[in-house]
C-alpha positions in Angstrom: -11.8 -81.7 -101.5 -12.5 -83.8 -104.7 -10.8 -82.5 -107.7 -13.3 -81.6 -110.5 -13.0 -83.6 -113.6 -11.1 -81.9 -116.4 -13.1 -80.5 -119.2 -10.9 -82.4 -121.6 -10.9 -85.7 -119.8 -11.4 -88.7 -122.1 -14.3 -91.1 -121.4 -13.9 -94.9 -121.8 -16.1 -94.8 -124.8 -13.9 -92.3 -126.6 -10.8 -94.3 -125.7 -12.3 -97.3 -127.5 -13.1 -95.2 -130.6 -16.9 -95.0 -130.5 -18.8 -92.1 -131.7 -22.4 -90.9 -132.2 -24.0 -94.1 -130.9 -27.6 -93.9 -129.8 -27.6 -95.3 -126.3 -30.9 -93.9 -125.0 -32.7 -97.3 -125.3 -29.8 -99.7 -125.5 -26.5 -100.5 -123.7 -23.4 -98.5 -124.6 -22.0 -99.8 -127.9 -18.7 -100.6 -126.1 -20.5 -102.9 -123.7 -22.3 -104.6 -126.6 -19.0 -105.2 -128.3 -17.5 -106.6 -125.1 -20.4 -108.9 -124.5 -20.3 -110.1 -128.1 -16.6 -110.9 -127.9 -17.1 -112.7 -124.6 -20.0 -114.8 -126.1 -22.6 -113.4 -123.7 -26.2 -112.9 -124.9 -27.2 -109.4 -125.9 -30.5 -107.7 -126.6 -31.7 -108.3 -130.2 -31.7 -106.7 -132.6 -28.3 -105.1 -132.1 -28.3 -101.4 -132.7 -25.0 -99.9 -133.8 -26.4 -97.3 -136.2 -24.0 -94.4 -136.8 -21.4 -96.0 -134.5 -17.8 -95.0 -135.0 -15.9 -98.3 -135.6 -12.9 -97.1 -137.6 -10.3 -99.9 -137.8 -12.2 -102.0 -135.2 -11.8 -105.7 -135.2 -15.2 -107.4 -135.5 -13.9 -110.6 -137.0 -16.0 -113.7 -136.4 -18.7 -111.8 -134.5 -22.4 -112.8 -134.9 -24.2 -109.6 -136.0 -27.2 -111.2 -137.5 -29.9 -108.6 -138.2 -27.8 -105.9 -136.6 -28.5 -102.2 -137.5 -25.3 -100.6 -138.6 -27.0 -98.0 -140.7 -24.6 -95.1 -141.4 -21.9 -96.6 -139.3 -18.2 -95.7 -139.8 -16.4 -99.0 -140.5 -13.5 -97.8 -142.5 -10.6 -100.3 -142.4 -12.5 -102.4 -140.0 -11.9 -106.2 -139.8 -15.0 -108.2 -140.4 -13.4 -111.4 -141.6 -15.8 -114.4 -141.1 -18.3 -112.2 -139.4 -22.0 -113.1 -139.6 -24.1 -110.2 -140.8 -27.1 -112.1 -142.3 -30.0 -109.7 -142.8 -28.0 -106.8 -141.2 -28.7 -103.1 -142.2 -25.5 -101.4 -143.4 -27.2 -98.9 -145.7 -25.2 -95.8 -146.0 -22.3 -97.2 -144.0 -18.7 -96.4 -144.7 -16.6 -99.6 -145.2 -13.7 -98.3 -147.3 -10.8 -100.6 -147.2 -12.7 -102.9 -144.7 -11.9 -106.6 -144.7 -15.0 -108.7 -145.1 -13.3 -111.8 -146.4 -15.4 -114.9 -145.9 -18.1 -112.9 -144.2 -21.8 -114.1 -144.3 -23.7 -111.2 -145.8 -26.8 -112.9 -147.2 -29.8 -110.6 -147.4 -27.7 -107.7 -146.0 -28.7 -104.1 -146.9 -25.6 -102.3 -148.2 -27.5 -99.8 -150.4 -25.5 -96.5 -150.8 -22.7 -97.9 -148.7 -19.1 -97.0 -149.4 -17.0 -100.1 -150.0 -14.2 -98.5 -151.9 -11.2 -100.8 -152.0 -12.9 -103.2 -149.6 -12.0 -106.9 -149.5 -14.9 -109.3 -149.8 -13.0 -112.4 -151.0 -15.2 -115.5 -150.7 -17.9 -113.5 -149.0 -21.5 -114.7 -149.3 -23.8 -112.0 -150.5 -26.8 -114.0 -151.7 -29.8 -111.7 -152.3 -27.9 -108.8 -150.7 -28.9 -105.2 -151.6 -25.9 -103.2 -152.9 -27.9 -100.7 -155.0 -26.1 -97.5 -155.4 -23.1 -98.7 -153.4 -19.5 -97.7 -154.2 -17.2 -100.7 -154.8 -14.4 -99.2 -156.9 -11.2 -101.3 -156.6 -13.1 -103.7 -154.4 -11.9 -107.3 -154.2 -14.7 -109.9 -154.6 -12.8 -112.9 -155.8 -14.7 -116.1 -155.3 -17.6 -114.3 -153.7 -21.2 -115.7 -154.0 -23.5 -113.0 -155.4 -26.5 -115.1 -156.4 -29.6 -112.9 -156.9 -27.9 -109.9 -155.3 -28.9 -106.4 -156.4 -26.1 -104.2 -157.6 -28.3 -101.8 -159.6 -26.7 -98.4 -159.9 -23.5 -99.5 -158.1 -20.0 -98.3 -159.0 -17.7 -101.3 -159.6 -15.0 -99.7 -161.7 -11.6 -101.4 -161.5 -13.1 -104.0 -159.1 -12.0 -107.7 -159.2 -14.9 -110.2 -159.5 -12.9 -113.2 -160.8 -14.5 -116.6 -160.1 -17.7 -115.0 -158.5 -21.0 -116.9 -158.5 -23.4 -114.2 -159.8 -26.3 -116.2 -161.3 -29.5 -114.1 -161.7 -27.7 -111.1 -160.2 -28.9 -107.6 -161.0 -26.2 -105.5 -162.6 -28.5 -102.9 -164.1 -27.1 -99.4 -164.5 -23.8 -100.6 -163.0 -20.5 -99.1 -164.0 -18.0 -102.0 -164.4 -15.4 -100.2 -166.5 -12.1 -102.2 -166.5 -13.4 -104.7 -163.9 -12.1 -108.2 -163.9 -14.7 -111.0 -164.2 -12.3 -113.8 -165.2 -14.2 -117.1 -165.1 -17.1 -115.4 -163.4 -20.5 -117.2 -163.5 -22.9 -114.6 -164.8 -25.7 -117.0 -166.1 -29.0 -115.2 -166.2 -27.6 -111.9 -164.9 -29.4 -108.6 -165.6 -27.1 -106.1 -167.3 -29.6 -103.5 -168.7 -27.9 -100.1 -169.2 -24.7 -101.4 -167.6 -21.3 -100.0 -168.6 -19.0 -103.0 -169.3 -16.3 -101.2 -171.2 -12.9 -102.9 -171.2 -14.1 -105.6 -168.8 -12.2 -108.9 -168.7 -14.8 -111.7 -169.3 -12.2 -114.3 -170.2 -13.5 -117.7 -169.5 -16.8 -116.4 -168.0 -20.2 -118.0 -168.2 -22.4 -115.4 -170.0 -25.3 -117.6 -171.1 -28.8 -116.2 -170.9 -27.7 -112.6 -170.0 -30.7 -110.3 -169.8 -30.7 -106.7 -171.2 -27.3 -107.0 -172.8 -28.5 -105.0 -175.9 -28.9 -101.9 -173.7 -25.4 -102.2 -172.2 -22.0 -100.9 -173.4 -19.4 -103.6 -174.3 -16.6 -101.6 -175.8 -13.2 -103.3 -175.6 -14.5 -106.2 -173.6 -12.3 -109.4 -173.5 -14.3 -112.4 -174.8 -11.5 -114.9 -175.0 -11.9 -118.5 -173.8 -15.7 -118.2 -173.4 -18.1 -121.0 -174.1 -20.9 -119.3 -176.0 -23.4 -122.0 -175.5 -26.6 -120.1 -174.9 -24.9 -116.8 -175.7 -24.3 -116.7 -179.5 -26.6 -113.7 -179.9 -24.8 -112.0 -177.1 -21.5 -112.7 -178.9 -22.7 -111.3 -182.2 -24.1 -108.2 -180.6 -20.8 -107.4 -178.8 -18.8 -107.9 -181.9 -21.1 -105.7 -183.9 -21.0 -103.0 -181.2 -17.2 -103.0 -181.2 -17.0 -102.9 -185.0 -19.3 -99.9 -185.1 -17.2 -98.1 -182.4 -14.0 -98.7 -184.3 -15.7 -97.4 -187.5 -16.9 -94.3 -185.6 -13.5 -93.4 -184.2 -11.5 -93.8 -187.4 -11.8 -90.2 -188.6 -13.9 -87.1 -188.5 -15.6 -88.2 -191.7 -16.5 -91.6 -190.4 -17.8 -90.0 -187.3 -20.2 -87.9 -189.3 -21.3 -91.0 -191.3 -21.8 -92.9 -188.1 -24.3 -90.3 -186.8 -26.2 -90.5 -190.0 -26.1 -94.3 -190.0 -27.2 -94.4 -186.3 -30.1 -91.9 -186.8 -31.5 -93.7 -189.9 -31.2 -97.3 -188.9 -29.4 -97.8 -185.6 -26.3 -98.7 -187.7 -28.2 -101.2 -189.8 -29.9 -103.0 -186.9 -33.3 -101.4 -186.8 -35.9 -102.1 -189.5 -38.5 -100.0 -187.6 -36.2 -96.9 -187.7 -35.6 -97.2 -191.4 -39.3 -97.8 -192.1 -40.1 -94.6 -190.1 -37.7 -92.5 -192.2 -39.1 -94.1 -195.4 -42.6 -93.1 -194.4 -41.5 -89.6 -193.4 -39.9 -89.2 -196.9 -43.1 -90.4 -198.5 -45.2 -87.8 -196.6 -42.7 -85.0 -197.3 -42.7 -85.6 -201.0 -46.5 -85.9 -201.0 -46.6 -82.4 -199.4 -44.2 -81.1 -202.1 -46.4 -82.5 -204.9 -49.4 -80.7 -203.4 -47.6 -77.4 -204.0 -46.8 -77.9 -207.7 -49.0 -78.7 -210.8 -49.5 -82.4 -211.2 -51.8 -84.1 -213.8 -53.6 -86.7 -211.7 -55.6 -88.0 -214.7 -59.3 -88.5 -214.9 -59.8 -89.6 -211.2 -58.1 -87.2 -208.8 -58.8 -87.7 -205.1 -57.7 -86.3 -201.8 -55.1 -89.0 -201.6 -53.7 -88.4 -205.1 -50.5 -86.6 -203.9 -49.8 -89.4 -201.3 -50.5 -92.1 -203.9 -48.1 -90.5 -206.4 -45.4 -90.2 -203.7 -45.7 -93.9 -202.8 -45.6 -95.2 -206.4 -42.7 -92.8 -207.2 -40.6 -93.8 -204.2 -41.1 -97.5 -204.9 -40.2 -96.8 -208.5 -43.4 -98.4 -209.8 -44.2 -95.4 -212.0 -47.7 -96.4 -213.3 -47.8 -93.5 -215.7 -51.3 -92.3 -214.9 -50.0 -89.3 -213.0 -47.5 -86.8 -214.6 -45.9 -83.6 -213.4 -46.7 -80.7 -215.8 -43.9 -78.3 -214.7 -40.1 -78.4 -214.6 -40.1 -78.0 -210.8 -42.5 -80.9 -210.5 -40.3 -83.1 -212.7 -37.2 -82.2 -210.5 -39.1 -83.3 -207.4 -40.1 -86.6 -209.1 -36.5 -87.3 -210.1 -35.3 -86.5 -206.5 -37.9 -89.0 -205.0 -37.0 -91.7 -207.5 -33.3 -91.5 -206.6 -34.2 -91.4 -202.9 -36.5 -94.4 -203.4 -33.7 -96.5 -204.8 -31.5 -95.7 -201.8 -34.3 -96.4 -199.2 -35.3 -99.7 -200.8 -31.7 -100.7 -201.2 -31.1 -100.0 -197.5 -34.3 -101.9 -196.5 -33.1 -105.0 -198.5 -29.7 -104.8 -196.8 -31.1 -104.6 -193.3 -33.6 -107.4 -194.0 -30.9 -109.7 -195.4 -28.7 -108.9 -192.4 -31.5 -109.8 -190.1 -32.4 -113.0 -191.9 -29.0 -114.4 -192.9 -27.1 -117.0 -190.9 -24.8 -115.2 -188.5 -23.3 -117.9 -186.4 -19.8 -117.2 -187.6 
């Protein structure tokens, strides 16, 4: 009599570490792997979605266009693998080795590449939006026109990368190393670049840099040809941050400075507050007795507020009460401050700032 198989017997698939592979319409993943390694043709596209490939060696395999969506590839070896156009969205690749891999056009959105090695990998036009790449090694990688929007690249190493026209919008690159990186034309809108090493990097024609954070960034040995405005903005941002953190008092002054003029950088914001003050005083003048002369109109209070704030003082309108005179004096003093601030901002905007 044949002995019944044990309930806990291990199948060949489990022995090889595969898990959750969908085999209803395709060969067993283990067979696909064997055929790929042996160089035999396999049905395209290769479907390895949600496959369990922990610590598997896939080095040098041609997985062009393969579906590895949600696959477990932690600590897997993918050195020199060809994954052009593959779908690895949501895949786990923590501590995986993709050094020298061909990843052009690959979809790595929402993938976990924590501490992964991608040295000299090719990721042209790859989609890494929302991916986790903390402590990842991308030295010498090619990232031209890749999409890293929303990715986490904290403490990662991107030295010597080629990242022209790459999208780094909303990326967190805190304390990342971009030593001698080529970032020409990169998009950095809303990126966090605090304490990033940009030493010797090419930062010409960066897009959206005014909406990014550059606190503590290392700008040594950079050729600022095509990036002088970027340099001035970063230096201003760091000056303002140092001023803000000096003391509690400077912190309070910073908030007032920021609200009124974006720390001396916004004429529009200062003009808005000036107009608001004019309207506010016009309202106050409507509540007290004012002698508007022989030609009062519905705009008399606003007219008087404008000429008082600008310290013109034509003399054809006079307050007739003590409270009215106090309001006029308050607006005159405020007017000197607002006009002085406006002149300072305009001179700052128009002056030569190349040094």
